[in-house]
Residue, then its C-alpha position, 0 to 999 in steps of 0.5 A: x467561607x470565601x475559599x469554599x465559595x471559590x471552590x464551588x464556583x470553580x467546580x461549576x465552571x468546570x462542569x459547564x466546560x465539560x458539558x460544552x465539550x460533550x454536548x457540542x460538535x466542536x467540543x466532542x471533536x476536541x475531546x476525542x482528539x485529546x483522548x486519541x492523542x493521549x492514548x497515542x503518546x501512552x502507547x508510544x511511551x510504552x513501546x519506546x521504553x520496552x525497546x530501550x530497556x528490554x531489547x536483548x543483547x546479541x550475546x544472549x543465548x536466547x537472543x532470537x526468541x527474545x527479540x521475536x517476542x519484543x517485536x510481537x508484543x509491540x506489534x500487538x500494542x500498535x494494532x490495538x492503538x490503531x484499531x482504537x483510534x481508527x482513521x489516520x491511525x488505521x491508514x498508518x497501520x496499513x502502511x506499516x503492514x506493507x513495509x516488510x522490507x524494513x520492519x520486523x516480520x512480527x510487527x508486519x504480521x501483527x498489523x495485517x488486520x489493519x488491511x481487512x478488519x476495519x470498523x464501521x458506523x451506523x447508516x444514521x451517522x453517515x446520513x449527514x454526508x449525503x446532506x452535505x454533498x448531495x443536498x438530499x437524504x439517502x431515501x430521496x437518492x436511491x430506491x433501495x439502500x442496504x443498511x449494513x455495509x459489505x466492505x469497510x476500509x480505514x477511511x470509508x465503508x461501502x454499501x450496496x444500493x439501487x438507483x432510482x432507475x434500477x441500476x445496482x451500485x456500490x456507495x462508498x461513504x466517508x466516515x463522518x468527521x474524518x476530514x476534521x480529525x485528519x489534521x489533528x491526528x497527523x500532527x500527533x503522529x508527526x510529534x511522536x515520530x520526532x520524539x522517537x527519532x530523538x531517542x533512536x536517531x538512526x530510525x528515520x520515519x519522518x518520510x512516512x509522515x510527510x507522505x501521509x500529509x501529502x496523500x491524505x487530503x487527496x484520499x479524503x476527497x472522493x471527487x479526486x478518487x473519481x477522476x483517478x478511477x476514470x483515468x485508469x479506466x481510460x488507460x485500460x480501455x483497450x484491454x478486455x482483461x482489466x477494468x474499473x467501475x463506472x462512476x455515477x457523477x450525479x450521485x457523488x461528491x467529496x464524501x460520497x462516491x457512487x459506482x456501478x456494482x461489480x460482482x467478483x471474488x477477491x484475487x486471493x480467494x482460491x476456492x471461488x477462482x476455482x469455481x469460476x474455472x480460473x487457475x491461480x497462475x492465470x490470475x497471477x500473470x494478469x495481476x503482474x502484467x497489469x501493474x507492470x504496465x502501470x509502472x513501466x509504461x503508463x507511469x500512473x500507478x495504483x499504490x494500494x493493491x491489497x487483496x480487498x482492492x482487487x477483484x476477479x470475475x469472468x471477462x464479459x466478452x470471454x467468460x473463460x478468461x479472468x478479468x481484473x477489477x481495480x477498486x479504491x482509487x484514492x492513492x495513486x502516484x504519477x511517475x515523471x518520465x525521467x524517473x520512470x525511465x531511470x527506474x526501467x534501467x534500474x530493473x533491467x540492470x538488476x535482472x541482467x546483473x549489471x553492477x555498473x548500471x545499477x550503481x549508476x542508477x542508484x546514484x542518480x536516484x540519490x542512493x549511495x548504497x546500491x547493494x542494499x537498495x538492490x537487496x530491498x527491491x529484489x528481496x535477495x542478497x545482491x550478489x546472489x540476486x542476478x543468479x536467482x531472482x525468483x524460485x525457492x530459497x536455498x539454505x545458503x541464500x537464507x543464511x546470506x540474506x540474514x547476514x546481509x541485512x541483520x542489524x541494517x534496519x536503520x540503513x534501510x530507513x535512511x535509504x527510504x528517506x533519501x530516495x525520490x518520493x515517487x519511489x516510496x509508494x512503489x515499494x509499498x505497491x511491490x510488497x503488496x503484489x508480492x504478498x498476493x502472488x505468494x498467497x496464490x501459491x504459483x511460485x513454481x509456475x509463474x515468474x513475475x520478474x519475466x513479466x516485469x522485464x518484458x514491460x520494462x523493455x517495452x517501455x525502453x524500446x518505445x522511448x526515444x533514447x536521445x530524449x534522456x541524454x541528461x538523465x545519466x542512463x546513457x552509453x553502454x546500457x543504451x546500446x543496441x547490443x545491450x537491448x539485443x542481449x536483454x531480448x535474447x535473455x527474455x526469450x530463453x527465460x520465457x522458454x524455460x518458464x513455459x517448460x517448467x509449467x508442465x515439467x516437474x522442474x524445481x518441484x519438491 
């Protein structure tokens, strides 16, 4: 009898506990965190076990197809996990989807939906953010507010609205409770990465977790995003072909960001670009110039340039020309001057094929394997890269690239773990830009390396060479002859690039 009463009492306490967990805010937060963590660890265990026990031997005659299948299978597992957990996990999926230089293409392709297909919440759920930030409900702040969002990302969704004075605006609303979930979820991802490293010691992804821990608090503070947006707008103030939305400060806070509404099309929407009367090569050149300036000249870089964050519209002052609109200013990287100049010398060395300069720059950046870093940056085998940085791949290059990086994923992740943190987001930025330009189908017309080289050299020409005497980028590569050679090469390269835009060079 006593045992029966004890069981009933235990059941009652458990019921009260479950009731607390499901009915209170803190209880729901704890319960959802446990569910997400359990789901993460279960999927993580499945992925690790699959690779541990099912990865094919290289001698297997079906090695290629079986390896591709296991990558695709686990890429889909991760996609389902990231979509189910949302928030930080979707942000992780977006990072993985931009790591084509390290991760297998099957995984990268499987995770692409993380960049575009994000879930939303009801306006009723989002209402609490307006009360917390602005002290009033939506109806008291806007004369019109569309209930259905027209865009969504991993951390927020965006609605069309009209202010009380009649201005059309876009209102970005952070998903409720996301900031509170951030710490829990990053801890879970950190734990999982440590477990994977114990099982597969060669794979170093802690640097990615560290970057997320550093960047997420800033991305979750929309006042920080507003400051980034304003700073970028001021840097391009004298450029008619690049702009950012104007922020309405009195309707913005940590969780709500109100900006002017700018109508345009995604940078990769070929049909709408054609309707505007723009050619894809115009847009590709504009995009490359914009980000080359950010990287090499400004040292202030928008590090999430996927197509959803890049709009194109007719330039207000000259509708025949395209204007690039930069959206989503949560993730930026400030490049310190010493690093920026070193990075300029590195790219100039890559373009000129100067092995000694590239090796010296790599050593200064903390990388011993200069050949592999150069291959990761140019997406070409290093000894072939100086001959053909862009253009169609030959069969020899494809085979050589496969031989060069086959089985070197561990070495590439170790390079990413050793380079300066400033450079990590540049890899992501460059890979996203490369994908956009590829989708514009302008490979035979636009030479992005030529545009990058021009801005790279402009930055070096503007820099006082004596000021960087201690950076290691001195001597031969700073000489007047080296600068003359580079400018001469750019001139010839520019003539060739102009000629092939109207001659059938390389076609077919």
